[in-house]
C-alpha positions in Angstrom: -37.3 21.0 -0.2 -35.9 20.1 3.2 -32.3 19.1 3.7 -30.7 18.0 7.0 -27.2 19.3 7.6 -24.7 16.4 7.5 -22.5 17.7 10.3 -24.2 15.7 13.1 -23.9 12.5 11.1 -20.2 13.1 10.4 -19.4 14.0 14.0 -21.2 11.0 15.4 -19.4 8.7 13.0 -16.1 10.6 13.3 -14.2 7.6 14.7 -15.7 5.1 12.3 -14.8 7.2 9.3 -11.2 7.4 10.4 -11.1 3.6 11.0 -12.4 3.0 7.5 -9.7 5.3 6.2 -7.1 3.4 8.3 -8.2 0.1 6.8 -7.9 1.4 3.3 -4.5 2.9 4.0 -3.4 -0.4 5.7 -4.2 -2.3 2.5 -1.9 0.1 0.6 0.7 -0.2 3.3 0.7 -4.0 3.0 1.2 -3.7 -0.8 4.0 -1.2 -0.2 5.7 -3.6 2.2 5.3 -6.4 -0.4 7.1 -4.2 -3.0 9.8 -3.3 -0.4 10.4 -7.0 0.4 10.7 -7.8 -3.3 13.5 -5.3 -3.9 15.2 -6.3 -0.7 15.1 -10.0 -1.6 16.1 -9.2 -5.3 19.3 -7.5 -4.1 20.0 -10.1 -1.4 19.7 -13.1 -3.8 21.3 -11.3 -6.8 18.2 -11.3 -8.9 17.6 -15.1 -8.6 14.0 -14.8 -7.6 10.7 -14.8 -9.5 9.7 -11.5 -11.1 6.0 -11.1 -11.9 5.1 -7.4 -12.0 1.4 -8.0 -12.0 1.7 -9.3 -8.4 2.7 -5.9 -7.2 0.0 -3.8 -8.7 -3.8 -3.6 -8.1 -6.8 -1.5 -8.9 -7.6 -1.6 -5.2 -4.5 0.5 -4.3 -5.8 3.5 -6.3 -9.4 3.0 -5.3 -8.5 3.0 -1.7 -6.5 6.2 -2.2 -9.4 7.9 -4.0 -11.8 7.0 -1.2 -9.4 8.2 1.5 -9.0 11.5 -0.4 -12.7 11.9 -0.7 -13.3 11.2 3.0 -10.4 13.5 3.9 -12.0 16.3 1.9 -15.3 15.8 3.6 -13.7 15.8 7.1 -11.7 18.9 6.1 -14.9 20.9 5.6 -16.3 19.6 8.8 -13.2 20.7 10.7 -13.3 24.0 9.1 -17.0 24.5 10.0 -16.2 23.6 13.6 -13.1 25.8 13.6 -10.8 22.9 14.3 -7.3 22.1 13.0 -7.5 20.7 9.5 -4.0 20.7 8.1 -3.7 17.0 8.8 -6.3 16.2 6.1 -4.6 18.4 3.5 -1.4 16.5 4.3 -3.3 13.1 3.8 -4.6 14.2 0.4 -1.1 15.3 -0.8 0.6 12.2 0.5 -2.0 9.9 -1.1 -1.2 11.6 -4.5 2.5 11.2 -3.9 2.2 7.6 -2.8 0.2 6.8 -5.9 3.0 8.1 -8.1 5.6 6.0 -6.1 3.4 2.9 -6.6 3.4 3.4 -10.3 7.1 4.1 -10.5 7.8 0.9 -8.5 5.6 -1.1 -10.8 7.5 0.0 -13.8 10.8 -0.7 -12.1 9.7 -4.3 -11.4 8.3 -4.7 -14.9 11.6 -3.6 -16.3 13.3 -6.4 -14.2 11.2 -9.0 -16.0 13.2 -8.6 -19.2 16.4 -6.7 -18.4 19.0 -6.5 -15.7 20.1 -3.3 -14.0 23.1 -2.3 -12.0 23.3 -2.6 -8.2 23.2 1.1 -7.9 19.9 1.3 -9.7 18.5 -1.6 -7.7 19.3 0.2 -4.4 17.6 3.3 -5.8 14.5 1.2 -6.6 14.6 -0.2 -3.0 14.9 3.3 -1.6 11.9 4.5 -3.5 9.9 1.6 -2.2 11.2 2.3 1.3 10.0 5.9 1.1 6.6 4.8 0.0 6.3 2.3 2.8 7.3 4.9 5.3 4.9 7.5 4.0 2.0 5.0 4.4 3.0 4.1 7.9 3.1 7.8 8.8 -0.4 8.3 7.4 -1.8 5.1 9.0 -0.7 5.6 12.6 -2.4 9.0 13.3 -5.5 7.8 11.3 -5.8 4.8 13.7 -5.3 7.1 16.7 -8.1 9.3 15.6 -10.3 6.3 14.9 -9.8 5.0 18.4 -10.3 8.5 19.9 -6.9 8.4 21.6 -5.6 11.9 22.5 -1.8 11.4 22.4 -1.2 14.9 24.0 -3.1 13.9 27.2 -2.4 10.2 27.0 -6.0 9.3 27.8 -9.0 8.2 25.7 -10.7 11.5 25.4 -12.4 11.3 22.0 -12.2 13.6 19.1 -16.0 13.3 19.0 -16.3 15.3 22.3 -13.9 17.9 21.1 -16.0 18.6 18.0 -18.8 20.0 20.1 -21.9 18.4 18.6 -24.9 20.7 18.9 -28.5 21.0 17.6 -27.4 23.3 14.8 -25.4 20.5 13.2 -28.5 18.5 12.5 -30.8 21.4 11.8 -33.1 21.3 8.8 -32.5 23.7 6.0 -35.4 24.7 3.8 -34.7 25.4 0.1 -37.4 27.1 -1.9 -38.0 26.5 -5.6 -38.1 29.8 -7.5 -40.0 29.6 -10.7 -40.0 33.3 -11.6 -37.6 33.9 -14.4 -36.3 37.2 -13.2 -35.8 35.8 -9.7 -34.1 32.8 -11.2 -31.6 35.0 -13.1 -31.1 37.1 -10.0 -30.5 34.1 -7.8 -28.2 32.7 -10.5 -26.0 35.7 -10.4 -26.1 35.7 -6.6 -25.1 32.0 -6.6 -22.1 32.7 -9.0 -21.0 35.6 -6.9 -21.2 33.6 -3.6 -19.4 30.7 -5.3 -16.6 33.1 -6.3 -16.3 34.2 -2.7 -16.4 30.7 -1.5 -13.7 29.7 -3.9 -11.4 32.5 -2.7 -11.9 31.4 0.9 -11.3 27.7 0.1 -9.1 27.8 -3.0 -6.4 25.5 -1.5 -8.7 22.5 -0.7 -10.7 23.0 -3.9 -7.6 23.1 -6.0 -6.3 20.0 -4.3 -9.6 18.2 -5.0 -9.4 19.3 -8.7 -5.9 18.0 -9.0 -7.0 14.7 -7.6 -9.9 14.5 -10.1 -7.5 15.3 -12.9 -5.0 12.7 -11.9 -7.8 10.1 -11.7 -9.3 11.0 -15.1 -6.1 11.7 -17.0 -3.5 9.6 -15.4 -4.5 6.6 -13.2 -7.2 5.0 -15.4 -5.5 5.6 -18.8 -2.1 4.4 -17.3 -3.8 1.2 -16.0 -5.6 0.6 -19.3 -2.9 1.5 -21.9 0.3 0.9 -20.0 0.0 -1.4 -17.0 -2.5 -3.8 -18.5 -1.8 -3.2 -22.1 -1.3 -5.9 -24.7 2.3 -6.9 -25.4 3.8 -6.7 -28.9 5.9 -9.2 -30.7 9.4 -9.2 -29.3 8.3 -8.3 -25.8 8.6 -10.8 -23.0 5.5 -12.4 -21.4 6.7 -13.2 -17.9 5.2 -15.9 -15.7 6.3 -17.7 -12.6 7.4 -20.8 -14.5 8.8 -19.4 -17.8 9.5 -16.4 -20.0 8.1 -16.4 -23.5 8.8 -14.1 -26.4 6.9 -14.1 -29.7 9.6 -13.7 -32.4 7.3 -13.6 -35.4 4.0 -15.0 -36.7 2.7 -16.1 -40.0 -0.5 -17.0 -41.8 -0.5 -19.6 -44.5 -2.9 -21.7 -46.7 -0.3 -24.5 -47.2 -1.7 -28.0 -47.2 -5.0 -26.8 -45.9 -7.8 -29.3 -45.4 -10.4 -27.2 -47.4 -10.9 -23.8 -48.7 -12.4 -22.8 -45.4 -9.3 -23.2 -43.3 -5.9 -21.6 -42.9 -3.0 -21.9 -40.5 -1.5 -19.4 -38.0 2.1 -20.2 -37.2 3.7 -18.5 -34.2 7.5 -18.8 -33.6 8.3 -18.3 -29.9 11.4 -18.4 -27.7 10.9 -19.9 -24.2 13.2 -20.3 -21.2 12.1 -22.1 -18.1 12.4 -20.8 -14.5 11.7 -24.0 -12.6 13.2 -27.4 -13.0 11.2 -30.1 -14.8 8.5 -27.8 -16.1 6.6 -28.5 -19.4 4.1 -26.4 -21.2 0.4 -27.1 -21.3 -0.5 -26.1 -24.9 -4.2 -25.7 -24.1 -3.2 -22.7 -22.0 -2.1 -20.8 -25.2 -5.3 -19.5 -26.8 -5.3 -17.7 -30.1 -8.1 -15.0 -30.0 -9.7 -13.5 -33.0 -12.8 -11.3 -33.6 -15.0 -14.3 -34.2 -13.5 -17.2 -32.3 -10.7 -18.7 -30.3 -8.4 -21.5 -31.3 -6.0 -23.9 -29.6 -2.7 -25.2 -30.9 -2.3 -28.7 -32.5 0.8 -30.8 -32.9 -0.5 -32.6 -36.0 0.3 -29.7 -38.4 4.0 -29.4 -37.3 5.2 -31.4 -40.4 3.7 -28.8 -42.7 6.1 -26.1 -41.6 9.4 -27.8 -40.8 11.1 -25.2 -42.9 10.1 -22.5 -40.4 11.0 -24.3 -37.2 10.4 -27.2 -34.8 7.0 -27.5 -33.0 6.8 -28.0 -29.3 6.0 -31.6 -28.5 6.3 -31.6 -24.8 9.3 -32.2 -22.5 10.9 -30.0 -19.9 11.9 -26.4 -20.7 15.6 -25.5 -20.8 16.4 -23.2 -17.8 19.8 -22.1 -19.1 18.9 -20.5 -22.5 16.0 -19.6 -24.7 14.8 -22.3 -27.1 12.7 -21.7 -30.3 9.5 -23.6 -30.9 6.4 -23.3 -33.2 2.8 -23.1 -32.1 0.4 -23.9 -35.0 -3.3 -23.1 -35.1 -5.9 -24.3 -37.6 -8.3 -21.3 -38.1 -11.4 -20.6 -40.1 -10.6 -18.6 -43.3 -13.3 -16.1 -42.4 -11.0 -15.0 -39.6 -7.9 -14.7 -41.8 -8.1 -10.9 -42.2 -8.9 -10.2 -38.5 -6.5 -9.2 -35.8 -5.1 -12.0 -33.6 -3.8 -12.1 -30.1 -2.0 -14.9 -28.3 -3.3 -15.3 -24.7 -1.7 -17.3 -21.9 -4.6 -18.2 -19.8 -2.8 -18.5 -16.5 -1.6 -14.9 -16.6 -4.3 -13.3 -18.7 -1.6 -11.5 -20.7 -2.0 -11.2 -24.4 0.5 -10.6 -27.3 -0.8 -8.8 -30.3 0.4 -10.6 -33.4 1.7 -9.0 -36.6 0.9 -11.8 -39.1 3.0 -12.1 -42.3 1.5 -14.1 -45.1 3.6 -17.0 -46.5 3.0 -19.8 -49.0 
């Protein structure tokens, strides 16, 4: 098989690769600035601003970091092959990992503010963490842009990094790889490959270890955290935060009281709600009850069946000074009665896992 060495391609597209990395870092920088502005404004206005943690976290932050680290690793080996300085790319990889951790810390700090208040000292610490993250990303972005434009800051002219990398014919030379079918030769070449790899690892242990740490963080940390912590389902008693109101499911029940037929039951959800904006009323069709087999919408016509439990929400503006309790009642198919249920607010895509108690 014939392979063409990739060095010529990488050298010819050296600036473009750095501009791509700059764009990805710039996206993360914008998000870091958004988080910094949030904490600054939160302190300035004494907490009287909207807090929606999901606005300050995105898959794309971590995807951009992963791509930057992969490209930095590739350029690192190019620079090593051409005997050029490569410490910059090791620094980029380390700072991407560090910045990812700061993004996650900041997200949890904002999420905590959705339901609790903290001291001014803690708020200033949160702001300082976001400031550090913002500064790190600016530090990474500027030299990346300089390399992408080919600007040599030492000489203050536009001598490109491309010319300094000394492109030659060897960089695009073809390399022929022979298929060895003889079993003894295969074993011999296998041992040789292992031996050469061990030598290669010793010579490049730092960058390989960094790459393995990145892969470990991605597999063990970023995706599980996003799935089971950042975007996890809420439990009863936790606050579902939106820009217009906060809602907490206090308890939930299932009952066959006054049912229309043997094929239906009722799910009753007692919630506490406080408004955040003046003259805001709920749209009940936004509160969907999800089960394994179907989804259901609340109805007001069953409120009179459960007046001993509470008062159903019948419209009107939400109180912005204190939490008020209301009932949401759903008419469900009896076939779903033994399934797990989740209350979903469609505008935020957040779900609350219900722990139904059976009542008469």
